[in-house]
Residue, then its C-alpha position, 0 to 999 in steps of 0.5 A: x452513380x452513388x452520392x459517395x461516387x459523385x462527391x469524391x469524383x468532384x472533390x479536389x482533395x489537396x485544395x479542400x484539405x488545405x482550406x480546412x487546415x487553414x481553418x484548423x478544422x482537423x476533424x473535417x480534414x480527416x473526414x475528407x481523407x476518409x471519404x476520398x479513400x473509401x471511394x479510391x483506396x488505391x490512391x497512394x498520394x491520398x494515404x500519404x497526405x492523410x498520414x502526414x496530417x496525423x504527423x503534423x498533429x503529432x498523433x503518432x499512433x494515428x499516423x502509424x494506423x493510417x500507414x498500416x491501413x494503407x499498406x494492407x490494401x490489396x491494390x495500390x497505384x504506387x506501392x513503392x512510394x507508400x512503403x518509402x513514406x512509411x519507412x522514412x516516417x519511422x526513421x525520422x522518428x528515430x524508431x530504427x527497430x520499427x524501420x528495420x521491421x518495415x524493411x523485413x516486411x517489404x522484403x517478404x513482398x519483393x526482393x528488388x535490389x533497390x530495396x536491399x540497397x536502401x536497407x543497407x544504406x539505412x544501416x550505414x547511415x546510423x554510423x553518424x550516431x554515437x550510440x550505433x557506432x559499434x554495430x552499424x558496420x556489422x548490421x550493414x554487412x549482414x544486410x549486404x550478405x543476405x542480399x547477395x545470397x538472395x540475388x545469387x540464388x535467384x540468378x539475377x546477375x545484373x542486380x547482384x553486380x549492382x548490389x556488389x558495387x554498392x557494397x564495395x563503396x561501403x567498404x571503401x568508406x568504412x571497411x579495412x583492407x581485409x574486408x575490401x579484399x574479401x569483397x573484391x573476390x566476389x566482384x563480377x569479372x569482365x570477360x571478352x566475347x567475340x562475335x562475327x560482324x559483316x561490314x558493308x563490303x561483305x568482309x567478316x571480322x571478329x568484334x570483341x564485346x565486354x560482358x560482366x560475369x558474376 
């Protein structure tokens, strides 16, 4: 085992960095994170804590550099948490265009319905800000429309139903009757299927089962 391996395997990262933080030895903290991540670059927790250190020090460019290096790793133990932390950082800094860019980059890697819904929720949340009042509905609907089309083309019926339910809630809160009526036509229909069931007495009966169909 190399010296680096022995050093990092023995290192208790949270307690060590906390110790140097209390001493305001920020460069030592950086070196600890860098050394740890050389040994274990897949560790998302360490990447996030490293970025949080730079955020604490108000080192905006360094914070982004850490996140960028982190998302470029070929293997991560919890990539979804890393992307969420990066997105939350940009949103918290009021960098909404950067936030959108991150969602677009993430969607190149995964078309998971939760990513689409999170993207739409982000756009919808901007309705709280006066400067975004005129566009947040259009931006949110644009995300939902893209998502609905992508999930439909992929024939992901259950995921599409989940997305449409989220979209319906948005239109109930922010849309007019025309928008709500248009969306209702897209909602999955509940159909009843019959299947035969034999009970303990050997009697066969038909049983109805509800199923959603998009």
